[in-house]
C-alpha positions as CSV (number, residue, x, y, z in Angstrom):
1,M,-10.6,2.4,-34.9
2,P,-12.1,3.0,-31.3
3,T,-15.9,1.2,-31.1
4,K,-19.0,3.0,-29.7
5,E,-18.7,0.9,-26.6
6,Q,-15.5,2.6,-25.7
7,V,-16.7,6.0,-26.8
8,F,-19.9,5.8,-24.4
9,E,-17.5,4.4,-21.6
10,A,-15.3,7.4,-21.8
11,L,-18.3,9.9,-22.1
12,S,-19.5,8.2,-18.8
13,A,-16.9,10.3,-16.9
14,V,-18.6,13.5,-18.3
15,N,-20.8,14.8,-15.6
16,D,-23.5,17.6,-16.4
17,P,-22.1,20.4,-14.5
18,E,-25.3,21.7,-12.8
19,I,-27.0,18.1,-12.2
20,H,-23.9,16.4,-11.4
21,K,-24.6,12.8,-12.9
22,P,-22.7,11.4,-16.3
23,I,-24.6,12.7,-19.4
24,T,-24.7,8.9,-20.4
25,E,-26.8,8.4,-17.6
26,L,-29.3,11.4,-18.2
27,D,-29.6,10.4,-21.8
28,M,-28.2,13.2,-22.8
29,V,-25.9,11.4,-25.3
30,R,-28.3,10.4,-28.0
31,G,-26.0,8.6,-30.6
32,V,-22.4,8.1,-31.6
33,E,-21.3,8.1,-35.3
34,I,-17.5,7.0,-36.1
35,S,-16.6,7.4,-39.7
36,G,-13.9,5.4,-41.5
37,D,-11.0,7.6,-40.8
38,G,-11.5,8.0,-37.0
39,V,-13.7,10.9,-36.5
40,V,-16.2,10.7,-33.8
41,T,-19.6,12.5,-33.9
42,V,-21.4,12.7,-30.6
43,F,-25.1,13.8,-30.6
44,I,-25.9,15.6,-27.3
45,L,-29.1,17.0,-26.0
46,L,-28.9,19.8,-23.8
47,T,-31.7,20.2,-21.2
48,V,-32.6,23.6,-22.2
49,A,-32.2,25.8,-25.1
50,G,-29.4,28.5,-24.2
51,C,-28.0,26.2,-21.6
52,P,-25.4,28.4,-19.7
53,L,-22.9,25.8,-19.3
54,R,-23.1,24.6,-22.8
55,D,-19.2,25.2,-23.5
56,Q,-18.1,23.4,-20.5
57,I,-20.1,20.5,-21.5
58,E,-18.4,21.0,-25.1
59,S,-14.8,21.0,-23.6
60,E,-15.3,18.1,-21.2
61,V,-16.5,15.7,-23.7
62,A,-13.9,16.5,-26.3
63,A,-11.3,16.2,-23.4
64,A,-12.8,12.6,-22.6
65,L,-12.5,11.7,-26.4
66,R,-9.3,13.2,-27.3
67,D,-6.7,10.7,-26.0
68,L,-9.1,7.6,-27.2
69,P,-7.1,5.3,-29.4
70,G,-7.7,5.7,-33.1
71,V,-9.5,9.1,-32.6
72,T,-8.7,11.3,-35.5
73,G,-11.1,14.1,-34.7
74,I,-14.3,14.9,-32.6
75,K,-17.7,16.6,-33.9
76,L,-20.5,17.4,-31.8
77,N,-24.1,18.2,-32.8
78,L,-25.8,19.7,-30.1
79,G,-29.4,20.1,-29.7
80,V,-32.4,20.2,-26.9
81,M,-34.6,17.7,-25.2
82,T,-38.0,17.8,-25.9
83,E,-40.7,18.5,-23.1
84,E,-41.3,14.8,-23.2
85,Q,-37.6,14.1,-22.7
86,R,-37.1,16.7,-20.1
87,G,-40.1,15.3,-18.3
88,A,-38.9,11.7,-18.2
89,L,-35.5,13.2,-17.0
90,V,-37.0,14.9,-13.8
91,S,-39.0,12.0,-12.8
92,R,-36.0,10.1,-12.9
93,L,-34.4,12.5,-10.8
94,R,-36.8,13.1,-8.4
95,G,-37.5,9.8,-8.1
96,A,-33.8,8.3,-6.8
97,G,-34.1,8.5,-3.2
98,S,-36.9,11.3,-2.8
99,A,-39.4,11.8,-0.3
100,Q,-42.2,11.5,-2.9
101,G,-41.7,7.8,-2.5
102,D,-43.2,7.8,0.8
103,D,-47.0,8.4,0.3
104,A,-47.7,9.8,3.9
105,H,-45.0,12.2,3.4
106,A,-46.4,13.2,-0.1
107,G,-50.0,13.2,0.8
108,H,-49.7,15.8,3.8
109,A,-47.5,17.9,1.6
110,H,-50.4,17.8,-1.1
111,A,-52.9,18.2,1.4
112,Q,-51.5,21.5,2.0
113,G,-51.2,22.6,-1.6
114,M,-47.4,22.3,-1.2
115,K,-44.8,20.0,-2.7
116,P,-42.9,17.5,-0.7
117,I,-39.4,18.1,-0.1
118,A,-37.3,15.5,-2.0
119,F,-34.4,15.3,0.6
120,W,-36.8,15.0,3.7
121,G,-38.7,11.7,4.6
122,P,-38.5,9.3,7.2
123,Q,-35.3,7.5,5.1
124,S,-33.3,10.5,4.4
125,R,-30.0,11.3,5.5
126,T,-29.7,14.9,4.9
127,R,-28.9,16.9,7.9
128,V,-31.2,20.3,7.7
129,I,-29.5,23.2,10.0
130,L,-31.5,26.3,10.5
131,V,-29.2,29.4,11.2
132,A,-31.6,31.7,13.2
133,S,-31.2,34.9,15.3
134,G,-33.5,37.0,17.2
135,K,-32.5,40.2,15.5
136,G,-30.7,41.5,12.7
137,G,-27.4,42.8,12.8
138,V,-25.6,39.7,14.5
139,G,-23.8,38.4,11.7
140,K,-26.0,35.6,10.8
141,S,-25.8,35.7,7.2
142,S,-22.0,35.5,7.4
143,I,-21.7,32.9,9.8
144,T,-24.2,30.8,7.8
145,A,-22.0,30.9,4.5
146,N,-18.8,30.4,6.1
147,L,-20.4,27.3,7.9
148,A,-21.7,26.0,4.5
149,V,-18.4,26.5,2.8
150,A,-16.7,24.9,5.7
151,L,-18.6,21.6,5.5
152,A,-18.1,21.7,2.1
153,K,-14.4,21.7,2.3
154,K,-14.6,18.6,4.9
155,G,-16.0,16.8,1.9
156,F,-19.7,17.1,2.5
157,N,-22.4,17.8,-0.1
158,V,-23.8,21.0,1.2
159,G,-26.8,22.9,-0.2
160,L,-27.7,26.4,1.3
161,V,-31.0,28.2,1.2
162,D,-31.1,31.9,1.6
163,A,-34.6,32.1,3.2
164,D,-34.0,35.7,4.4
165,V,-36.7,36.6,1.7
166,W,-36.8,40.4,2.6
167,G,-32.8,40.6,3.6
168,F,-31.4,38.1,1.1
169,S,-27.6,38.3,1.4
170,Q,-26.0,35.2,0.3
171,P,-25.6,35.6,-3.2
172,R,-23.2,38.8,-2.4
173,M,-21.6,36.7,0.5
174,M,-21.1,33.6,-2.0
175,G,-19.9,35.5,-5.0
176,V,-22.5,34.1,-7.2
177,S,-25.0,35.6,-9.5
178,G,-27.1,34.6,-12.3
179,R,-30.6,32.8,-12.9
180,P,-30.8,29.3,-12.2
181,T,-32.0,26.9,-15.0
182,A,-35.3,25.5,-14.3
183,F,-37.6,23.4,-16.2
184,N,-40.5,21.2,-15.6
185,G,-41.0,22.4,-12.4
186,M,-37.5,21.6,-11.2
187,M,-34.9,24.2,-10.6
188,L,-31.0,23.4,-10.7
189,P,-29.1,25.8,-7.9
190,L,-26.3,27.9,-8.5
191,E,-22.9,26.8,-7.0
192,K,-19.9,28.5,-5.7
193,H,-17.0,27.3,-3.2
194,G,-18.4,23.8,-3.6
195,V,-22.1,24.7,-2.2
196,K,-25.4,24.7,-4.4
197,I,-27.1,28.0,-3.4
198,V,-31.0,29.0,-3.8
199,S,-32.0,32.5,-3.0
200,M,-34.4,35.5,-3.9
201,G,-31.6,37.3,-5.2
202,F,-31.5,35.2,-8.1
203,F,-34.8,36.3,-9.2
204,M,-34.9,40.0,-8.7
205,P,-32.4,42.9,-8.5
206,E,-30.3,43.4,-5.2
207,D,-32.0,46.9,-4.7
208,Q,-35.6,46.0,-5.1
209,P,-37.8,45.5,-1.6
210,V,-39.4,42.2,-1.4
211,I,-43.2,43.4,-0.3
212,W,-44.8,39.8,0.4
213,R,-47.0,38.3,3.1
214,G,-47.7,35.3,4.5
215,P,-49.2,33.3,1.9
216,M,-46.7,34.1,-0.7
217,L,-43.7,33.8,1.7
218,H,-45.0,30.3,2.4
219,R,-45.1,29.3,-1.1
220,A,-41.8,31.1,-2.1
221,V,-40.1,28.8,0.9
222,N,-41.8,25.7,-0.4
223,Q,-40.3,26.2,-4.1
224,F,-36.8,26.9,-2.8
225,L,-36.8,23.6,-0.9
226,A,-39.1,21.4,-3.4
227,D,-38.4,22.7,-6.6
228,A,-34.5,22.7,-6.4
229,Y,-32.6,19.5,-7.0
230,W,-30.1,19.3,-4.6
231,G,-29.0,15.7,-5.6
232,D,-27.4,13.2,-2.9
233,V,-27.0,16.3,-0.4
234,D,-25.7,15.8,3.4
235,F,-26.4,19.3,4.8
236,V,-28.7,21.9,3.7
237,L,-28.1,25.3,5.5
238,I,-31.1,27.7,5.9
239,D,-30.1,31.3,6.6
240,M,-33.4,32.2,8.5
241,P,-34.7,35.9,8.8
242,P,-34.6,37.1,11.8
243,G,-37.2,36.7,14.7
244,T,-39.7,34.0,14.8
245,G,-42.6,35.2,11.9
246,D,-44.1,33.5,9.1
247,V,-41.0,32.5,7.2
248,A,-39.9,30.6,10.4
249,I,-43.3,29.1,11.1
250,S,-43.3,27.7,7.5
251,V,-39.8,26.2,7.4
252,A,-40.7,24.4,10.6
253,S,-43.6,23.0,9.0
254,F,-42.1,21.9,6.0
255,L,-38.9,20.2,7.7
256,P,-40.1,19.1,11.3
257,G,-37.3,17.4,13.2
258,A,-34.6,19.8,11.6
259,D,-31.9,21.6,13.7
260,M,-31.6,24.9,14.7
261,V,-28.3,27.2,15.4
262,V,-28.9,30.3,17.1
263,V,-26.6,33.1,16.6
264,T,-26.1,36.0,19.1
265,T,-23.6,38.7,20.1
266,P,-22.5,39.0,23.6
267,Q,-24.5,41.8,24.9
268,E,-27.2,41.0,27.1
269,T,-29.9,42.7,25.1
270,A,-29.1,40.6,21.8
271,Q,-29.4,37.4,23.9
272,K,-32.4,38.0,25.6
273,V,-33.7,38.9,22.1
274,A,-32.2,35.4,20.5
275,A,-33.8,33.5,23.6
276,R,-37.1,33.8,21.7
277,A,-35.7,32.2,18.6
278,G,-34.4,29.6,20.4
279,K,-37.4,28.6,22.4
280,M,-39.4,28.9,19.4
281,T,-37.8,25.0,18.5
282,E,-40.3,23.8,21.8
283,Q,-43.4,24.8,19.9
284,V,-42.6,23.9,16.4
285,N,-41.1,20.6,16.1
286,L,-37.5,21.6,16.0
287,R,-34.2,20.5,17.5
288,L,-32.0,23.0,19.2
289,L,-28.6,22.2,18.4
290,G,-26.6,25.2,19.7
291,V,-25.6,28.7,20.3
292,I,-22.5,30.5,18.6
293,E,-21.7,34.0,19.9
294,N,-20.4,36.2,17.0
295,M,-18.5,39.4,17.5
296,S,-17.1,38.1,20.8
297,Y,-14.0,40.0,21.0
298,Y,-11.3,42.0,19.3
299,E,-7.8,40.9,19.6
300,C,-5.2,43.7,19.4
301,A,-2.3,43.0,17.0
302,E,-0.2,45.0,19.3
303,C,-0.9,44.5,22.7
304,N,-2.3,40.7,22.2
305,E,-4.9,41.3,24.7
306,K,-8.9,40.8,23.8
307,H,-11.2,43.4,23.9
308,R,-14.6,42.5,24.8
309,I,-16.1,45.4,22.9
310,F,-19.8,44.3,23.3
311,G,-19.8,42.6,26.8
312,E,-19.0,38.9,27.8
313,G,-20.9,35.8,28.4
314,G,-23.7,36.4,26.4
315,G,-23.7,33.5,24.1
316,R,-22.5,31.1,27.0
317,H,-25.7,32.2,29.2
318,L,-27.8,31.9,26.5
319,A,-26.9,28.1,26.0
320,Q,-27.5,27.7,29.6
321,L,-30.8,29.3,29.6
322,L,-31.7,26.9,26.6
323,G,-30.4,23.8,28.0
324,T,-28.1,23.5,24.8
325,E,-24.2,23.1,23.6
326,F,-22.3,26.5,23.6
327,L,-20.8,25.8,19.9
328,G,-18.0,28.6,20.3
329,E,-17.1,32.3,19.9
330,V,-16.2,34.0,17.1
331,P,-13.9,37.1,17.4
332,L,-14.5,40.4,15.5
333,D,-12.4,40.2,12.0
334,Q,-12.6,43.0,9.4
335,R,-11.6,40.0,6.9
336,L,-14.9,38.6,8.0
337,R,-16.7,41.3,6.9
338,E,-14.9,42.3,3.6
339,G,-15.0,38.4,2.6
340,A,-18.8,38.9,2.9
341,D,-18.8,42.2,0.7
342,I,-16.4,40.6,-2.1
343,G,-17.9,37.1,-2.0
344,V,-15.0,35.0,-0.6
345,P,-15.9,33.6,2.7
346,L,-13.1,33.7,5.4
347,V,-12.8,30.1,5.6
348,V,-11.7,30.2,1.9
349,S,-9.3,33.2,1.7
350,D,-7.9,32.8,5.2
351,P,-8.4,29.6,6.9
352,A,-5.7,30.0,9.5
353,S,-7.3,33.0,10.6
354,P,-8.6,32.7,14.5
355,A,-12.2,33.5,13.4
356,A,-11.8,31.0,10.4
357,E,-10.3,28.4,12.8
358,V,-13.4,28.9,15.1
359,L,-16.0,28.5,12.2
360,I,-14.2,25.3,10.9
361,E,-14.4,23.7,14.4
362,I,-17.9,24.7,14.8
363,A,-18.6,23.1,11.6
364,G,-16.7,20.1,12.9
365,K,-19.0,19.6,16.0
366,I,-22.2,20.2,13.8
367,A,-20.9,17.3,11.5
368,K,-20.3,15.2,14.2
369,R,-23.7,15.5,16.0
370,S,-26.0,12.9,15.4
371,P,-29.1,13.2,13.3
372,S,-32.2,14.2,15.0
373,L,-34.2,11.2,16.2
374,V,-37.5,12.9,15.8
375,G,-38.3,10.9,12.8
376,K,-39.4,13.7,10.6
377,R,-42.8,13.9,11.8
378,L,-45.8,15.3,10.1
379,S,-46.1,18.9,11.5
380,L,-47.7,20.0,14.6
381,L,-49.0,23.0,12.6
382,S,-50.8,20.7,10.1
383,A,-54.6,21.3,9.9
384,G,-56.3,19.4,13.0
385,G,-53.0,19.7,14.9
386,G,-52.0,16.3,14.0
387,G,-48.0,15.6,14.9
388,H,-48.5,11.8,13.8
389,K,-45.1,10.0,13.2
390,H,-44.6,8.1,10.1
C-alpha cells in the first residue's frame, strides 16, 4: 500500500500551470486519504472558482499518482480556496524575493500612490528591456515579440508587457487570448511560446479604442508591472508606445535604471525621430542599450542581391549619434509579417531564416550585456526631484 508521504512526494512534482510552483508548496493539497484497497483520494483547492486550467491540473495529478506502487484507483476532490487562504498564498508569493521587502523602495512607491514592483529592487537580478521607437510603423512590436521568444528559447524566464496601451498588438502577435486569472490584487499573466504576457488586449475587445489620459495610463502601467505575478523572471521586455509621451515617462519612473533598445528603419526621417526616443534616456534615468535597424534590406531570391529599399545606414548613424551599440540589421521578410498576423513569431516558425537568425543573435547580445549599475535608484521624476540611491 502507498503511504501518504509517498503520495505527497509524487504530488510535489505537479506544478500549478499558472504560478509554476508545486501544488504542495502552494498549499493546494489539503488532504490525502488511502482506502484499504489502494484507492487514493486527493483533496485539492483551486485558487479561484472556474479555474481555466482545472482540467490540466486534474490530468497531471492523475499522471503523477498512476504509477505509484499499490495505487489501484485515483479520486480527485476539488474545492476552492477561501478568501483567507488566497490572501495567505498571495502574501507568500509576493514575499519571496519581492522588492516589497525593501522599505525604501516600497515606501517611495506608496508615497506616489502606486504599488511597488515586485521584481525591481536593489537586489533584483531581473533585467528590464524597454523596446522603443520614435514613431509607429517601424516594426517595434514584432521585434519585441521575437526577442522575447528568442530569450525564452535560450532558457531564460521571460515576461512581456504590452505597454502600448493605445495600439496593443502583442496578444495577436504572440497568438494568445483570454483573460488572466486574478485574485487578491494579484494577476497571473497568460503564457505562450514560453513567455508570460500582460496586455490591455486581454481586458477589452481588439477593435475598441482606449481613450485615456495621463493619470489613468500611469495607474494602468503600474498595475501591469506590480499586480502581475512574474515569478523568478530573468528578463521583462516592455513593448513601448511610439514617442516619449505619458507611458514612457511612467515606465521610467517605475523602473529607474532599466535598459532601452531603440528600433528604427534605415530611412533618414525615421532615424531622426528615433533619436528623440534615445535621448530621452539621458533625462529619465534609463540606460540606452543599443539600436536595432529593421527593414534594412530585401534579399532577392533570384539575383541574391540586397536591395536597400528604405535607404542605408540610418541605424548605424543613429547608434553613433547616441553613443551606443548598433545591435544589428533585420532584413525585410514576408514571413516576419505573416508570423505576427497568425501569432507564431518567426524565431519559432523558421529560426534558420535570415531575419530570425539576426533576431536570435541580437537576443544573445542583450543576454550577454551586464546589468545596469545604476542601482535602481528612486526616480528623478519623483516629487521634490530626488534621485537618491538606496
